[in-house]
N, C-alpha and C positions, 0 to 999 in steps of 0.2 A: 575460202570463203569470200564475196561480196560482199561484208554488212550491210545493212538497209537501211535507207538514206532516212536524217532524221523528220524526216515528214512521216514516213510510217513507222516511226516509234513512237512520237507523240500522238498523247491523249486530245478524241477528243474532248472540247472543256461538257462536265458535267451539265449547263445551264444548255448544250442544245440537243441532248437527252432529256429534258423536262419537256423543252419545247417539242418534239418530235413523239412524244408520248397525247399530249396535248391537241397535236395535230393532225395523228392515228386516230384518235378520240372523234373529234370531228369528222375526218374523213368516211368514219363509220358511219356516221350520222347522216352525214352527205350522201354516201350512197343511198342507205338504204330511203332517205328522202323519195332521193332523183329517183327509184327503181318503183316509187308507192305516186308518186305525180305522171308517172309515164302509166304505174297497171290502170289507174284511176279514170286515168282521158282514154285509156285503151279500150272502156266501156261502153266507150258515147261514140267509136267510129274509128275511122284509121286520121278522115275530115278534121275532127278537133280535137286528137290524137297531134297529129301536125300543129294545129295551129294553136296547142299548149305549148308545145316545145317551142316551134317558134319565137314565142313574145317571150322564153328564154332564155334565145337567143340572140334575139335582134337588140334590145338592152346593153346585155351585154357587148357586145361588137360594136353601140355606137359608144360606148364610153368605157370601153376598156382602157384607152390609148392614155383618156383625162383620170384615170382613176391610176395607170401609172405614175401620173405626169402630180398627181394629189398625195401620191406616198413619197415624193420622191422632195415635193415641198414642204410637207407637214410632219413628215417622220413613219418607216413603215407601221411599226408596232402600235404607235397608238391610231393609224389608220386601222390595221387589222385589228384592236380591240374595239373600233367603235363599228366593224362591220359588225364584228362578232356580235354586241350589244343586239346590234340589228337585225339577226338571223334569228338571235334569240328572243325576242321577242315576236318576231311574223310566227317560228315555232309553235310557239307558248300559245300565242291569238287562236293559233288553226286549229288545237283541240278542240275549245270550249264550240268552235266557230262548225266545225263538221259535226259537232253532235249537236250543234240545232238544227244543220243546214242540209247535213249530208254532204253529197258532193258532185253539187250543180258545177254546170259549167262553166259558168260566172265565177262563179268564186275557187274552180283552176285556172283560169285564164286569169283574175288576179294574184293569185299568188305565182305563176309563173312570170306575171311581168315585175314584180318585187324584187323575186331572186335574183333574178335574170340584171337588176339594179345593185342589187345589193356586189353581185359576185363579180362584177366591174370594177369594185374595187377590194373586192376582198381577195382574189386572185391573182393580180402584180403585187401584193406587200407579202401576198399569205409565201409566192415563191419565193422572195426574195430577202425572208426571214436567215434562213441556212448562212448565206454570206454574211452577215452581224450576228452572229454569234460564235462561228469557228474563223480561226486563224485562216486568210488565203489560204497557204498550203494543203489545208485539211479539209477543204473547199470537195475535194473529189469524192474522200469518202464522204461525208456527212452528207452528198447527192446520192450515193452511193445506196446507205444507210435505209435514206428516205425513200427511194424506189422499191426497194425493197418489201420494205414495211407498207408500201402502197398497195404492190403486187398480194401483199397478203388479205388487207383490208379490203381489195376490193375480192377478191372470192367468198370473202364471209360475210361482206357487206350486203351484197344482194341477197344470199341467201335468208340473214336475218331483216331484210328488208317482205323478199316473200313471207316468211312464217308471220311477221308481226301486220304485214297488211289480207294474209290469211285468216289472222286470228280477231283485229279490229278497225281494218282499212287503214285509211291515210290518217284518223284518233291515232292510232297506235303507233306511225311512221311520225308521224310530228312533236309528237309529246318526248319518245326515244330523238331524234333529233334535238329539239331544245333540251334534252339534259344531255348530249356532249356541246353544245357549244357552250352550256354552263361550265361545264369545266373546260375547256381551250384559254374562258374569262379566268378565270382561276390560276392559268398556267400561265398565259400574260401577265396579271395582277403581280403573278410571280416575280415575276420575270422581273418587272418596269424598270427595277434599280438597276441590273447586271445586264441592259445594253447602253451598250454606248448612244450617247443624242446622235439622233440621226433625223437627217431634214435639213432644208435650203428656199429660205424664200425669198432666193434672187431671181431676176429676169431670165426671161431669152428656155424657158420650159419646156415651151410649146417646137421653140425654132429647134431646140433638139432634138426632141419626137421626126421634128419633117427630115434632119438628117439621117435618122437612123432608117428611116423608111426607105429616102434613095440607097443609104448604102446595101438593105438590104436586099432591093431591087437593080442594082447596079452591075456587080460582080455575075459572073455568067451561070458558077458553079450554084450559088445562093438561088439565083432565080429560078433557077430550070427546078431545084428541090423544089422549092416552096411553091410554087406553081401546080407541081404532082405532089408535092404532099395535099396542097389544099383541094384539089381536085377530088382526093382516095378517100381526106377527111368529109366532104361531103357526102361517100357513097358510104362510109365503114364506121363512123361515130354515132350513126343513127341507129344501130343496133341493136344494145342495152337498153335501152329508154324506148324506142319505137317498134323496130320491126320483131324482135322476141315476144316481145308481150302480145303483139298480135297474130304472128308465128304460133304462141302459144294456145291463143283463144281460137285460132283456126281450128288447130288437133284435139278442142274443149278442152285442157290442161288448167291448171288451178294455179293462184297464183305461189303458193310450196313449190310448183315444179317449173313456172316459169322462170325464177330466183335460181334455183339450179341450174336451167341452162346456158342461165348469164354467168354466173358465179364461177363453169367449166368455161367457159369462155373465156374467161378472164382469168384460167391457170393455166392453159396455155399462152399467155401474152407472160403469165408468170414463170414458166419455166424455160423460154427464149430469155428473159430479163437475169433470171439466175445465172443461165451458163456465161452468160454477155459478162456481171458482175465477176465469174469466177475467173472464167478465163479471154475476156477481152475481145475487140468485134472482129470479125472476119478482114484481111487484108486487103479484101477488094469489094470494101462495103455499100457503094451502089448498089452493084450486081446483086449480091448478095438479098439488099433489099429492097428490090424491084424483082426477085425470085418469093421473098416474101406477099409481095401481093398474090402471085400467079397463086401460091399457097393458098391466101384466103379466098380466092378467085374459087379453087375446087369448093372451100368450106362452103360458101355460098348456095353453089350448085346444089352439094350435098345439102343441104339446109330444107333446099325448092321439091327436093324429090322422094328421100324418105319421111318416112309414117310413124316407124316405130322411137321411141324416145332413147335407146341409146344409141340408134344409127344418128341420132339427130343430138344426141349427144356429142359423142363421135363429128359429128361436120361440126361443130361447134369450137370443140376443141382445135381445131384442125384452123380453121379461122380463126383462132388465138392466137396460134403459133406463126399464123401470116404474118398479122398486126404486126405482133413483136417485134417478128423477125424485121419488117420496115422499119417500125418509129424505134427500136432500138439500135438501127443503123444512120437510117437518115439524121438523126437529132445533134449525134458525135458530126457527121458530118458539115450539117448548118452552120455550129457553135465553133466549126474550125475554121470556117470559111470567111469569118467577119474578125477583125481587133476586140480586142479585150476592152477595148472603150464602148461596141458597139451592143455585150451580149445581153444586159439588159433589155435594149428596147430590139433588140432580136426577138427574145422569149415576146415583147407585146406583140413583133409585127405577125411571129406564126398563132401564140393564140387566136387574133384578132383575123387572121384568115382563114382557120379553125371555125373561128361563130360567125362568119360571113358566110364559108359550107353550110350550118347546120338550118342560117336560117334561111339560106333559099331550098334545099334540099330534104328537110322536114316536113311541108308540106306540100311539098310536089312527089316524096317518100307515101307518104300518108295516102296522100289524093288518089294516089296510083292505084294502094293497095283496099282502096272501096270498089274500084271497078269491075263491075262482071265483067267473065273470061278473066282476068288478070289478074286480082288477087297478093296475096302476100308475098305466097308460092311464088307467082310469075316477076313481083319484085324483088325477090332473094337470088333469082333464076340472073334475074336482069344486071344485077349489081353487078352476081358473078364475072359474070362477059364484060360488063364496061370495066368490072376491076382487072381484069385480064390484060385486054387493051392499053389499059393505063402503064400496068409494066411492061411494056409488050414494046411502048410508042420509047419510053422516057427509060428502055436498054438500047434504044437505035442511034442515043445521044451521047458522043466520046467524051462531052464534058461529067457523064453519072458514069457511066463504065469505067475510067480512067481515071476517079478518083477516089483518094488513098486517105484515111486518118493521120496527119501529121503528131 
């Protein structure tokens, strides 16, 4: 019998598991807060909900590459710690603010804007931490464990959000989020002396970013996947924060039921993620990924036509399976389509493309949901048809059909 490779027998350092605990706790708070903001905004109608989400996505999109550059310049752990302190301050201050003023539109808009700015610096640094905490050969296993943890908390986070919002609205969600960021701050302080110094104040930082953007769109496969993912993201990513809360209000379901619906969609994503983690991706990831878009399309059409909650949950799970199949095969293709030296810059481009898609589509979908004779069910049906079209167009491209994970 062939012995396991050395990288498979080495243990992931304890410091990584400590960080993963803090990251998982803060993720739970983030998901709870995201649901709470979307639910609070949805009470003011689709246009307001779309505008709130726009103000969260726009500064994130505008400052994301700057946030990544700042992390490389001053050190990822330091920038991450400052970002967590900023989020703790904002969410802690939100508790007395909502108790005094309630949940007016102006407060939701201001909150979305501030959170979007902080996220632009938080996300690049947070996604870089595993590379600083484990040896290079252990990075795949570390990322796999983070993915599984993220799926578990994605399922529970929105459910917790539904319970907290039903209990005390945005106030309870903000207080809970502040507590989770306090945990993350303590973890980062604990790990401060265990992480090797990181950051370089040399020139050429923005030129390096420009080189990464050119590399991403110069290669045929990478360009095709990025375009497909960006268009699909504009239709699929607003589901949890915008579409499902509006759909729940359309059916006169409460916040707890809406949270359950979002959690079951995440469960569908999780089922696919666990399968890929245990057995790997399929041999033709391009074809399988676009088939995932077709499954997601069926799920969205189902959400537009069914009324009983059990059937809506089934449609949400199917859409989650489709989204998980798509992302679980597209992301490895993207990572393997460029050289190792461009990996971090490629991730910044991916997040930027997704953020730009949200900037455009959140207000569009929210406004369409408010139109008489169209509504949220019409939006879900239209997304299903458009998503199927994206999948079929992508399948017509040989560069995607013939793609393999090397």
